[in-house]
N, C-alpha and C positions, 0 to 999 in steps of 0.2 A: 478679537481682543480677549483678554482674560481678566475677569473681575474676581475679587475676593471679598467674601462677607465674613466679618468678624463679630462675635458677640462677647462682651466683656461684662464682668461683674456678677451680681446676684447675691443671694444670702450666703452662699458658699462661693466666694470669688473664684472664677475660673475663665479661661479664654477658650473659645471654640471658633473653628475656622472652616470654610468651605470655598472651593473655587470652581469656576464655570467659564467655558468659552462662550462668548456671545457674538452675534454679527451686527452689533450697533456701530454707527459711525462715530467718529470723534466728537463732532457737534452734537449728536443725539446724547451722548454720554455726558458731556458737559452741561446740556440743558437739564438732563435728568438729575444730575447732582445738585444743580441750583434749586430744582423743585423740591427734592427730598431732604435738603440740608436741615439738620437739627440745630436750632439756635439755643437750646437749653444745655446747661452743663450738668451732665449726669452725675458728676462728682459731688454735687450739692445735695443729692438724695441718698438717704441711707439704704443700703442693700439694693440699689438701683443697678439695673443691667442696661446696656446700650448696644446698638448696632453701628458698625462702621463699614464703609466700602473702601477697599484699597484699589486705586486706579492710578496708573502712571507714577508709581512709587510714592504716591500721596495717600494719606488716610483721611477719610471724610466721615464725620459723624452724620448719621441719617435718622430721620423720623419715620418709623415703619408705617405710620398711618398716612404719610404723604405720598407713598408710592402709587403712581398712576396704574389703572387697571391693565394697560398694555404691558406693563413690566411686572405685575404682581406674580404671575406664574413662575417667572424666572427666580424671583426673590424667594418665593415659597419653596422652590426646589433647593435653593441654596440653604435655606433655613432647615429644611428637612435632612440635609446631609452634613450639617455641622458636626465636627469631631473635635474632641478635646485636644488642645495643643499643650504638650508637656513643656514646662519651663525650666 
């Protein structure tokens, strides 16, 4: 399966994106999304940036600090490969 990491916002608002193929099961991905779900609205914070995961044509806001150690390397690789998306 392919997942996409998106980073939005910042002092100079921009969108960055990276994609990666992973060998996680459907149930594993659903459980991960429940675990890393971000309950805060980044739009309420000035100059805030946030991360989102696109999976199954749905976008999920995530809390970077909630990512379990098992998945941290994959998310760090995605973060290291973020590229600016031209709008």
